[in-house]
N, C-alpha and C positions, 0 to 999 in steps of 0.2 A: 503493499499500500505507500502509496506517495501522496503525502499529504501537503497541500499547498498553502494554506491557512488554516487557522482555527479561529474559532471566538466561543463566548460564553453567552449563551441565551440563558435568559431568566424567564420562566412560565409564571407570569402574574395576574391578579385577579383585579387589580386597578391598574391600568396601563397609565393612564393619565396621570395617577398619582406618583406612579414609578418614574414616569417621563419627566414629570416637573422636577423631582427629588434630584435623578441624576444630571439635569440638565441646570436646573436653577442653584442646588444645593452643592453637589460635587463638582460643577461648572464641567462638566464632559461636554466634549463638540459634537453635535447631532450632525449626524452625517444621510438619515433616513427617519423620517416622522410621517409615518401611514396612520393616524388616529382610525379612520376607516376601516382601514386592513386590519387592526389591531398588530400592529408592529412598529418597532422603532430601533435605531442604531446609533451607537453613539463610538466614539475613538477615545479611547483610554491608552496613551501611551502608544506601544506598537501592540495593543490588544483592541479587539472588537469587541463589543458588549452590545447584546441585542434582548430587547425587549418583546415578547409574544403573549397574547391574549392565551391564558391557561386554557379556557373551555374550548377555544377552538382548535387549539393542539390535542386536547383529549379528542375531541372529533376526528381529528384528522388520523389519528391511529387507534381509533376503536375503544376509546377508553372512556368514554362521555357516560357510561353506565356506571362507573366509579364516583366515589366522591372527589370533590376537586380539593378538599385538604387532606392534609396529612397529619398523623398524632405519633411523631417520632421527633428526634434531635434534627438538627439541622444538617441538610442534604447538600447546600452548596456554600461556598463562601468566596466572596471576591476578594483579593488580596491585592491593594494599590500599593507600590514602592513610592514614598514620598522624600523630598530632600530634608526637610525640616518638620518634624511630627507635630511639635510643640505649636507652631506658627499655623500647622495646617488644622491642628485640632482647635485652635481660637478662632480661626475664621469660618469654621464649620459651625460651632458651638454660637457665635453671632447671627447664624442663619439658622439656628433652633434647629439644628441637627440632633438628635436624641444619642447619646453615647450611651455603651453599654459599660465601657473601661474609660480611664482615663492614660495617658501615655504613662506606659510602662516600661522599663529596660528589662529585657531579656537576656541577660551575658551570654548564659549557658547557648543561644539561639543567634548570638551576635546581632541582636535587632532590638529597636525600642517598638511598643505594639499601642495602639487604641482600637477599641470594637466599637460599631454602631449596627444600625438597623436601616433599611429602607422602609418606606410605608407599607411596602407587603412583607415585610419581616427578614427580608433577606440578610444574613449576618456578611459585614465588609468588614474587613481588616485592614487598617494602615499601618505602613512598615517605614522605617526608618534604620538605615543600617547605622550601627554602633560603630564609631570610631577606635 
């Protein structure tokens, strides 16, 4: 298999709220915005992040008979590396981002981290390499 590119697709319940979060709170560059089609894409560094309506995906793969929610631990985590975690943390808090952890050094892993969630509950990790 020769993979030419890859991206992360989040299957969301509320496309509009998630779109606004990734555009306005995290400040990602919008590359596709098809609200009617239930799809959006963003550029995040060298990664492509897409949002797709969860119900539509369930219908596409014939899983629409199953509940759209899950009763389990996080199934996906988006990890964004930032040059200055403390500055990024303050900027996002100013935009009312809801963090579940403050910036914390993890010397064992050589990183500093903070975690937050988007409006759909997706876990997002912000990482800064420790010098």
